[in-house]
C-alpha angles and dihedrals in degrees: 000000000000131000120224129196117297111247138191094031106179125154109312096346137077141158120244118206128204145159128222100216098175133007091222098231097306137057115267118258093192139001138170140103133304126196142184141158090258128061125271100027114195133206091252108036108100099152100109100066088232097071124115143156141195121222113204097178130231126347133189101185143051122250146098127310143179133213126204106227119200141171094048118156108242114239092024124120118231138190113217130190132182114230139192127195127198136159089280098054147279125306124194133198124224122290116267116195124213138159119231103237123237116254119286089231111125097025109133133179141166120261113178106306094337136081112232123193150130122280125217088281092055091246114145118232149150111257121159134043107214090217090075103082104144103108093257128122115268112224101154101094112151101197130051099354112224123233097256142001099278107129117096135170132204130189097220105040133072101193140123118205134187116227121171089343090302126114118244106194126193121182134193120202 
């Protein structure tokens, strides 16, 4: 079994990739990925508090596979290995290191005449019309309403501030 790069690392989730290269003389009874904050995680070592594993069931052929990894701690570095178990024993792929990314909440960018971004629930939406530059709260979003009136704009400033874990955005054009 081999371990490939971890992909789609967002917040507390990621996708592990692996390849079963040989069944090792017997069909697999279980395969997947295991991870921990220290090197060489195993399918049974759960002592660190950061350990986890996926169990994808039995397999009778070689080929690639992916595991949906959840409950990661954002900002924490992990070592992940693919594994395969059959009647003969357990085989592990090499360690692959990745860092669980911080939440996307708070990321904002321009798209046409709108700000787009992620709210505190990491849901993408369209929030601010750039035509409103009069120091008043903008509460006329037409798509994906946010949970409270927290987006502002300002003609003279180019800042983004964090207030109660919500983005307050001002823009100057």
